[in-house]
Residue, then its C-alpha position, 0 to 999 in steps of 0.5 A: x808562158x801564155x802567148x797573146x796578141x795585144x790589140x790597140x784599144x781606145x783608152x777610156x779615161x776615168x777620174x778619181x778623187x784623192x784626199x791628202x793628209x793631213x786631212x781638214x774637217x771631216x764634214x768637208x771631206x764627206x761632202x766632197x766625196x759625195x759631190x765627186x761621186x755625183x759628178x762622175x768620179x769613179x774612185x776615192x783614194x785616201x792617203x794612209x799615214x800615221x803622221x805627215x812630216x812636216x805637219x800641217x793643219x788637219x789630222x791623219x785619220x786611220x785610212x780604213x776607218x775613214x774609207x769605211x765611213x766614205x763607203x756608208x755615204x757613197x754608192x758606186x765609187x771604188x775605195x782605195x788607200x793611197x797608199x799603205x805599206x807592208x810594215x805597219x800591219x801583218x799581211x793577215x790583218x791587212x787582208x782582213x781590213x780590205x776584206x771588211x771594207x769590201x763587204x761593207x762597200x758591197x765590192x768596192x774595196x781596193x788597196x794601194x801599196x808602196x815601199x813605205x816612208x820613214x815618217x810612218x815607220x822608223x820612230x815606232x821601232x818598225x823595220x823597213x829593211x828589204x822593203x821591195x822584197x817585203x812588198x812583193x811577199x806582202x802582195x802574194x800573201x794578201x791574195x792568199x789570205x783572200x782566196x785560200x782556206x788556209x795559208x802556210x809559208x816560211x817567211x823572212x819577214x813574218x816568221x812561220x805562218x802555219x795554216x793561218x786564215x781570216x774569217x772574213x772574205x772579200x766580195x771580190x775574189x781579190x780586191x785590186x792592188x795598186x802599186x805606188x811604183x816610182x822606181x824601176x824595181x817597183x815598176x817591174x813589180x807592178x807589171x808582174x803583180x799589180x792591178x794598177x799603177x799609182x805614181x806621183x810626180x810625173x810629166x806626160x813624157x816621164x809617164x810614157x817612159x815609165x809605163x813602158x817598163x811596166x808593159x815590158x815586165x807584164x809581157x815577160x811574165x805572160x800578162x796582158x798589160x792592157x789589164x793594168x789600170x795606169x793612173x796618175x795622181x796629181x793636183x787639179x785647180x781651175x780658175x777661168x777668170x784668173x788661171x794663174x791663181x789656180x797655179x798659185x793654189x799649189x805653190x805649197x807643193x814645190x817642196x815635194x819635188x825636192x823630196x822626190x829628186x829622182x823623179x824630178x831629175x827624170x823630168x828635167x835631166x839638167x836639174x841634178x837635184x841631190x838624191x841623198x834625202x827623199x820622202x822615204x828617208x827625210x827627217x827634219x832633224x838631219x843636219x842636211x835637211x835645210x840644204x836639201x829643202x833649199x834646192x826648191x829655188x832651183x826648180x823650173x818655173x813651170x814645174x807645177x803646170x808640167x806635172x799637174x792639171x792647173x789653169x783654165x778649163x781648157x788648160x786642164x783638158x789639155x793637160x789631161x789629154x797629154x797624160x791620156x796620150x802618154x797612156x794614162x787610163x785614169x786621173x786621180x785628182x786632189x781638188x785645190x779649188x779655188x771653188x772646190x764644188x765648182x771644180x767638180x761641176x766643171x768636170x761633170x758638165x764639161x771635162x768628163x763629157x769631153x773625154x766621153x765624146x772622144x771615146x765614141 
């Protein structure tokens, strides 16, 4: 095992732009992506869903076609799914998709991966069994298809892969793989295999606690944990005149906390939300679905502020600082306005320069 010394280095905070699903008008998304890049955002993430339940206004577009269209109108931003899964596409096909995006974007492709959700898999007759083991092998196979001339492997999930290959190779040797690790097993996998961590529903305290698991897993396999990008995906809304309006812009999201009960219970240990139904297995047709959603009334009043970047400019800077102190290296933000262009401009003129000044 490789032995190395981990030196404490100053974290250079980066910022990314996350596009959720269902996605509203394409022209808005294109303008937002261009604006975000112009204002100093370094990543564009797009959620990879076939559907979104419960449905809302907008559309779930094919993630790689969407990111390819973004590649054509941007110049520097890295492009990533947020996130894909190991169930809907054979690893050779996924490797081809990412390599194609990397060619078209001139080396800016990444891929986000998670264990997969019922809404995107089950009703199509696909199988989510042993999803953690499947995800691990998926990551290994992606890198093999990108780097090897021929790939052979006897797989429990994809049968006998014999001297298989793809004809398009990425510009990058291996495009970065970000793992949506929200459990101990996937955080361990991130430390062992991931280029980045892409969690959801964290407070600064829980982020710091969970990051430790990734760091320890990386060190156990001889990796330098400082080479991993520790991102946090959350909402941002800025209203300097009426900061409480920024919080109200994210009220719709409260339901997601009861569908991520283990993470929410970690943040608030006295809450004890039921954990039978989660975003991974939730189905509105299940008889207890209404009961699960009714737990929304038990959520703490400050949950939106504790897990997102909301309020005035100073409030948002303070929130980012907490996550930076907890070990975040990048904030991947879903812009909730109220004035979306103004939020990007505040980042360009005030927030990004503030954090760059800290790095000097």
